[in-house]
N, C-alpha and C positions, 0 to 999 in steps of 0.2 A: 504493500500500500504506500503510495506516494503522499506525503504530508508536507505541505508548504509552510514551513515555520520561519522562512528567511526574514520575514518582516520583524520578527522578534529581535534579530541582531541589528536591525536598522532603526529601532524605535528611539524616540527622543521626546522630551517634554515639550508640549505645545502651550505657549502662553499668549499667542495672538491668533484670533479666530475671524473667519469670514462672517458677514452678517447673515449668511444663509442659515435657515433653521434646520433642526434635526427632526425629521418626520416622526410623528407619534408611532406609526407602525414599526419603523426602524428601531426607535428607542425601546419599544415594547419587546421586540425580538431580542435585542441585546440584554435587556433585564431578565427575560425568561431564560436565556442561555446562562446568564450569571447565576441565577437561582438554582441551577443544577449542580453548583459547586459542592465540594465536600463541606460537611457540617457536623459538629459534635453531637453524637447520639441521635442524629436525624431530627434535631429539635428546631433548627433554623432560628436561633435566637438573635435575629438582627432585623432591622427595618431600613428601608431606603427612602429618604425624602427627596422627591424630584421637584426642583424649584425652577420654574420658567418665568414666573411673574417678575417683572422688572422692579416693582416696588419692594418685594421681599428680598430680591438680590441686592438692592440698594441698602437695605437694613443689614444684610450679611456682610457687605463690603468692609466696613470698618472693623468688623470682628475677625476678618482675615487680613488685617493690617493693610487695608486699601490696595490689595493686589488687583490690578484692573481686570484680569480675566474673570473675576467674579461677576462683573456686570457685562463684560463683552462677550463671554461665551453664552450660547443660547440655552445651555442646560447646566445646572449645578446639582450634583448628587451628594447628599449628606448621608453617610453610612453610620448607623447607630447600633450599639449593643442594646438589645431589647429583650428583657424578660417580662415585660408588661403583658404581652399577648399570651405567652406560654403560661404565666402565672394565672391569668384569668381562665384559661382552658382547664388548668388543674383544678381550680376552685369549683368550676361548673361541673366537674366530674368527680366530686367527693375525694379529691386528692389534695393534701396539704403541701404547697410548694415550700422548698427550703433554699431559695436562691437569692437571699438577701445578704450575700457575703462577697468578699473580694474574688474568690475563686470563680464564682459564677459570672462576675463581671469579666474576668479574663476569658472565660469560655465564650461569652457573647462577643467580646471584642475580637477574638480570633475569628469567629464566624463572620463578623462584619468585614474584617480585612480580607478574608478569603473571597467573599462574594465581590468585594470592591475590585480586587485584582482580576478576577475572572471577567467581570464586566469590562474592565479596561482592555483586556486582551481581545475580547469580542469586538469592542468598538474599534480598536486599532486595526484589526483584521479587515474591517470594512473601510478603512481609510480615514476614520475620524481621529482626532487628536485629543489627548487628555493631559491634565496636570493635577497631581496630588497637592493638596494644601495641608501642610503640617501644622497650621495654625488652629486647627479644629480643637485639639485638646487644650491649647492655651486658653481659648475663650469659650470653653464648653458651657459655662454657666450662662453666658449671654446668648449663645446659639440655642440653648434650651428654651430661653424666653421667646426668641423670634419664631422658632419652629414649633412652639407649644408642645414640647416633649413631656409626657407624663412621668410619674414615678416608675422607676425600673428601666428608663431609657436614657442612654448617654451617647452623644455623638463622638465618634472616634476618628473619622477621617472624612475629608471632602474631596470630590473630584469635579473639575470643570471639564466640559465635553462639548466639542463642536468641530466644524470643518477647519482645518489648518489654513491660516492666511500666510504664515511664514514657516519654513522648515529650518530651524536653527541648527548649528553644528551639534553633533552628538556630544553629550557630556562624557567625561572620562569615567572609566570603571576600573577597579582593581583587577588584576589578572586572576583567573580561576584558582591558580595555585595559592593565592593569598587567602582564599575563602574556604577551600575544601580541605577537610581533614580525613584521612583514611583510617577507618575503624575506631580510632579514639582521637581525642584532641591532642595535638602536638604543639607545645609551647614554641613561640617564635624567638629566634635569636635577634639580637640587635641588628646584625647585618641583614637578616631577612626583612625586617621592618624597613630598613633604609632602602633595600632593593624594591620591595613591593610598592613603596610610596614615591619612588624616584620619578616615575613618569608623570604622576599627578603634580609633583612639585616643579617639574621642568616645563609645564605648559605655560604659555604666555598669559592666559587668563589668570592662572594662579599667581604668577609673578606680579600681575597688575593688582590683584587683591592685596598682596603684601605691600606694594608701594602705596596704594590708596589709603591703607589703614596704618601706615607708618610702623609696620612691624618688620621683624627680621626673618620670620619663618611663616610658612603657610599654616602650620599647627597653631601658631599664636593667633591667627585670624579666626580660627574656629573657637579657641578657648577664651580669647579676650574680647572678641567682637561679635561673632555670629551667634554663638551658643555659650554665653557666659554663665558661670556657676550661679551668680545671684539671680539671673533670670530663670534658670532651671529650678532653683529652690522656690522662687516666687510662684511660678506657674504650677509646680508640683503641689504647692499648698492649695491653689485654686482647684486643681483636679481632684485632690483628695477630699476637699469639701464637697465638690459636686457628687462624688461617689457616695459620700455620707448622705447628702440631701436626697439623692435619687434612690436610696435604699440598698446600697451594696456594701455597707461596712458594719453589719450587725453580727459579725462573728465573735 
């Protein structure tokens, strides 16, 4: 059987979209395919919020740090860990749910991320472009308000989707040898770390990041500018409070 997966090696993040809409039938096909993905215990403890309305996307825009694709892409998909639906089914059938704990959130979050990636692959196979927004968990408390998410539902990632207006250069990736461990985890030597990250550090865009931020290494850009400890701690606190408020921290 011939399987054409070459597009996976050509994929890139799309941040600029044409004004052309994504047809409902096409989007429904993509979502239906995505919902066939693997899921813990066949529970499907996730929900997908499809946002097309321009006013709602305008409300979401600042919550995703004003990234323009939130309002420029015709479709915004918010993937949520969701035990609300499953809990209600349990109660209606004389079963007492015990999913108000962190492990259950992790189960649902994994389900949500699996379906998100499957939908992205289905969309890209049809020529559509996607962009993951890592800001979802940073501002989960506000996204919950805009999307009216009930108890037991937490947004874990967001994807913008539409027809690409620009095909940017592919971002770099570490070589497979840096990622794959055979049979058991093998600790890295200092020289291996230097070798694996050398290509990333040698890129002109990486050098530009270093210059623009007045740093001496690319690693400093990540630790001191892009993903600072104080920011990580602050947004961790927000997310932990969200999990408590949404009923996932009762262990």
